[in-house]
C-alpha positions in Angstrom: -32.7 3.3 6.1 -29.9 1.0 5.3 -26.9 3.0 4.4 -26.1 7.1 5.7 -25.2 7.7 2.0 -25.3 6.2 -1.5 -24.4 6.8 -4.8 -25.6 5.5 -8.1 -23.1 6.6 -10.7 -23.0 9.6 -9.7 -21.5 12.4 -12.0 -21.0 15.7 -12.8 -19.7 17.8 -15.9 -18.8 21.0 -16.7 -18.7 21.5 -20.3 -15.7 19.3 -21.4 -14.6 19.1 -17.7 -15.4 16.0 -16.0 -14.9 16.7 -12.2 -16.9 13.6 -11.0 -16.8 10.8 -12.8 -19.6 7.6 -12.0 -19.2 7.2 -8.6 -20.7 4.3 -6.6 -20.2 4.4 -3.3 -21.8 3.6 0.0 -21.2 4.9 3.5 -22.7 2.9 6.5 -24.5 4.8 9.0 -22.4 6.3 12.2 -18.8 5.6 10.0 -16.4 8.6 9.9 -15.1 8.2 6.6 -12.5 10.1 4.2 -12.5 11.0 0.6 -8.9 11.7 0.6 -7.4 13.5 -2.7 -5.6 16.6 -4.3 -7.2 19.5 -5.0 -9.1 19.7 -8.3 -10.0 15.7 -8.2 -13.6 16.4 -7.7 -13.8 16.1 -3.5 -16.3 19.0 -3.2 -17.8 18.6 -6.4 -18.9 15.5 -4.6 -19.8 16.8 -1.9 -22.0 19.7 -2.8 -24.1 17.4 -5.2 -24.4 15.2 -2.2 -25.9 18.0 0.0 -28.1 19.6 -3.3 -26.1 22.5 -3.8 -25.5 21.3 -7.2 -27.8 18.9 -9.8 -25.8 15.9 -10.4 -24.9 15.9 -14.6 -25.8 12.1 -14.2 -26.8 9.4 -11.9 -28.7 9.9 -8.6 -27.7 9.4 -4.7 -29.9 8.6 -1.5 -28.3 10.4 1.8 -30.2 9.7 5.0 -32.5 7.7 2.7 -33.7 10.7 1.0 -33.2 10.9 -3.3 -30.9 14.2 -3.9 -33.1 14.7 -7.0 -36.5 14.3 -5.6 -36.2 14.9 -2.0 -33.6 17.9 -1.5 -35.7 19.4 1.2 -35.6 16.2 3.4 -31.9 15.9 2.3 -31.4 19.2 3.7 -32.9 19.1 7.1 -30.8 15.8 7.6 -27.6 17.0 6.9 -24.8 19.4 8.6 -22.0 20.9 6.3 -18.8 23.0 7.8 -17.7 24.6 3.9 -14.0 24.4 2.8 -14.5 28.6 3.1 -15.5 30.2 5.6 -19.1 31.2 6.0 -19.4 32.7 9.5 -20.8 36.5 10.3 -17.8 38.2 11.8 -20.1 40.7 13.0 -22.2 38.9 14.9 -21.1 37.0 17.9 -20.7 33.2 18.4 -24.1 32.9 20.1 -26.2 34.9 17.4 -24.0 33.1 14.3 -25.7 29.9 16.3 -29.1 31.6 16.9 -29.7 32.5 13.4 -29.0 29.1 12.1 -31.9 28.0 14.2 -34.0 30.4 13.1 -33.5 29.5 9.3 -34.2 25.5 10.7 -37.2 26.6 12.1 -36.7 26.3 15.7 -38.7 28.1 18.3 -36.6 30.0 21.1 -36.8 27.3 24.0 -35.0 25.0 21.6 -32.7 27.2 19.8 -31.3 28.2 23.2 -31.0 25.1 24.6 -29.4 23.9 21.9 -27.0 26.9 21.5 -25.5 25.7 25.0 -25.2 22.2 24.4 -23.1 22.7 20.7 -21.4 25.7 22.1 -20.0 23.1 25.5 -19.7 20.3 22.6 -17.4 22.2 21.1 -15.2 24.1 23.8 -16.8 27.7 22.7 -19.3 28.2 26.3 -17.4 30.8 27.7 -16.7 33.1 24.4 -20.5 32.8 23.5 -20.6 36.2 23.5 -17.7 37.7 21.7 -17.6 38.9 18.1 -16.4 36.1 15.8 -13.8 38.7 14.7 -12.3 37.9 17.7 -12.2 34.5 17.4 -8.7 32.5 16.4 -9.0 30.4 12.9 -9.3 27.1 15.1 -11.9 28.4 17.1 -13.8 29.7 14.2 -14.0 26.2 12.7 -15.1 24.6 16.2 -18.5 27.6 15.6 -18.6 26.4 12.3 -18.6 22.8 13.2 -21.4 24.1 16.4 -23.4 26.0 13.7 -23.8 22.1 11.7 -24.5 20.5 14.4 -27.9 23.1 15.9 -30.8 21.2 13.9 -29.2 17.8 15.0 -28.3 16.3 11.8 -27.9 12.6 11.1 -25.3 13.6 9.0 -22.4 15.6 8.9 -20.3 16.9 5.4 -16.9 18.9 7.0 -15.1 20.1 3.4 -11.3 20.4 4.3 -12.1 21.5 8.1 -8.6 22.3 8.7 -7.1 23.7 5.7 -4.6 26.2 6.7 -4.7 25.5 10.2 -1.6 25.0 12.6 -0.8 21.5 13.7 -1.3 22.3 17.0 -5.0 23.4 15.7 -5.5 20.6 13.7 -4.6 17.9 16.1 -7.5 19.8 18.7 -9.9 19.9 15.5 -9.6 16.1 15.1 -10.3 15.4 18.8 -13.9 17.2 18.4 -14.6 15.6 15.4 -13.7 12.1 16.6 -16.0 12.8 19.8 -18.9 14.2 17.5 -19.0 11.0 15.8 -18.6 8.6 18.7 -20.8 10.6 21.2 -23.6 12.2 18.8 -23.3 9.1 17.0 -23.0 11.1 13.7 -22.2 9.9 10.3 -19.1 12.0 9.0 -17.9 12.4 5.4 -14.8 14.5 5.3 -12.2 15.4 2.7 -9.2 16.3 2.8 -5.5 16.1 1.1 -3.7 15.9 4.1 -2.8 12.0 4.6 -1.8 12.2 8.0 -5.8 13.8 8.5 -7.1 10.5 6.9 -5.2 8.2 8.0 -5.9 8.9 11.9 -9.1 9.8 11.5 -11.2 7.9 9.7 -13.3 4.3 9.1 -12.8 3.8 5.7 -10.8 6.1 3.3 -11.9 6.5 -0.4 -9.4 7.8 -2.6 -10.5 9.7 -5.6 -8.4 11.2 -8.6 -9.7 13.1 -11.4 -13.1 12.5 -10.3 -13.0 8.8 -10.1 -12.7 6.7 -6.6 -9.8 4.9 -7.3 -8.9 3.1 -4.3 -11.5 2.2 -1.3 -11.3 0.5 2.3 -9.8 1.0 5.9 -6.5 2.9 5.7 -4.0 0.3 7.3 -5.8 -2.7 4.6 -4.4 0.0 2.0 -1.0 0.2 3.6 -0.7 -3.0 3.8 -1.6 -3.7 0.1 1.7 -2.6 -0.9 3.5 -5.2 1.3 6.9 -4.1 2.3 8.7 -1.1 3.5 9.7 2.0 1.3 13.2 3.0 0.3 13.4 6.8 -0.9 16.2 7.6 -3.1 17.4 10.9 -4.8 19.5 10.2 -7.4 20.4 11.6 -10.7 19.1 10.5 -13.6 15.8 8.8 -11.8 14.0 7.5 -14.6 16.9 5.7 -16.0 18.0 4.1 -12.2 13.8 3.5 -12.2 14.8 0.7 -15.2 17.5 -0.7 -13.4 15.8 -0.9 -10.2 12.9 -2.7 -11.9 15.0 -5.8 -12.7 16.2 -6.2 -9.3 14.2 -9.3 -7.8 13.6 -7.6 -4.3 12.3 -4.8 -5.6 8.5 -5.2 -5.9 7.4 -1.6 -7.3 9.2 1.4 -8.3 7.9 5.1 -9.1 9.5 8.3 -9.8 8.1 11.0 -7.8 10.1 14.3 -8.6 14.0 13.7 -8.3 13.4 10.9 -6.1 12.5 6.8 -6.6 10.1 5.5 -4.3 10.9 1.4 -4.0 8.5 -1.0 -2.4 11.1 -3.7 -0.8 11.3 -6.7 1.5 14.1 -6.0 4.6 14.5 -2.4 4.2 17.5 -2.0 6.4 19.5 -5.0 5.0 17.9 -3.8 1.1 19.6 0.0 1.5 23.0 -0.8 0.6 22.2 -3.2 -1.8 20.4 -0.5 -4.0 22.9 1.9 -2.8 26.1 -0.6 -4.4 24.1 -0.7 -7.8 24.1 3.2 -7.9 27.5 3.4 -7.3 28.6 1.0 -10.0 26.9 3.0 -12.1 29.1 6.0 -11.7 26.9 7.4 -9.4 26.5 8.5 -5.7 23.0 8.2 -3.9 22.1 12.3 -2.4 20.0 11.5 -0.4 18.0 8.0 1.4 15.0 7.6 3.7 13.3 4.2 5.0 10.1 4.0 6.8 6.5 2.1 6.7 3.7 2.6 3.7 1.7 5.9 4.4 -1.6 6.6 2.4 0.7 8.8 0.0 2.3 5.3 -0.6 -0.6 3.9 -1.4 -2.0 7.1 -4.0 1.3 6.9 -5.9 0.9 3.1 -6.2 -2.1 4.0 -8.0 -1.4 7.2 -9.9 2.0 7.0 -10.3 2.6 10.7 -8.4 2.3 12.6 -5.3 -1.0 14.2 -3.7 -0.2 17.7 -4.2 -1.6 21.0 -4.9 -3.3 21.0 -8.4 -2.2 23.8 -10.4 -4.0 27.0 -10.0 -5.4 27.3 -14.1 -7.1 23.8 -13.2 -9.0 25.0 -9.9 -10.2 27.8 -11.9 -11.0 26.6 -14.3 -13.3 24.5 -12.5 -14.8 27.1 -10.1 -15.6 29.4 -13.3 -17.4 26.6 -14.8 -19.6 25.4 -11.2 -20.6 29.4 -11.0 -22.0 29.2 -14.7 -23.8 26.3 -14.2 -25.3 27.4 -10.8 -26.4 30.9 -12.7 
């Protein structure tokens, strides 16, 4: 097996909606890979195809060396998955949830008991093993779901928005567990997220996905370095009008309008800000607010798409969800 995951023109359509559009991607063994994009970009659909939950409309993929069309049972035996939506039984204890998962994968009693203790220790839940899951915090439930995905010793873990809805401190705690699993257990991890800081902090490489296509792919630092400069954010009246003005300024490399702000990629940000403000003043307006920072993955996304990562409109997400349900029937 040369790659942990390899896709070839992987595509998923729901009627006239193309959720994943001819994606070609290789993920190395042992890599912690992030798929970054807004809600509705196709991240979950992509994972569902790799996990054999949804058959592709076109193309195929190999996961742990097995074809997702021809070797579905082998793929499922080789992977673990943490779904975006909660999937634990709250009426069972943590230990009972893990035991049930082990039975599904054909583990005998001795194997199950040993592995349950191992994975509970791994995620720091050994002391709460016999408590009902309904008494767990959100972060504890997420860690238990990760433990459950590890029960059968998978080669590859899929984590679909693993920290969605968690508070910042709990998110950081989950990050530490994900990094530890990747390094200590030598597990390949494919993580989907729309959190910039999560992808930047955790991932060896990041693929930015939008409208079902991978539009950028590299290490986070290299993607940010492509912008070659500082980011100045200016809140001004009529930002589209000033966008045209600043596109003619020699020290401004790139101009993007994001809401009521201008995001300018410039050289020498600190020295440039007074000059930019003076340009606005000369045209009879004032800068309402100004910010200066190094490029982030958000800026990379804006550079490629012209907009920031944001929650997609509910109608688009609901349309995709309904079409997916109809397809699976």
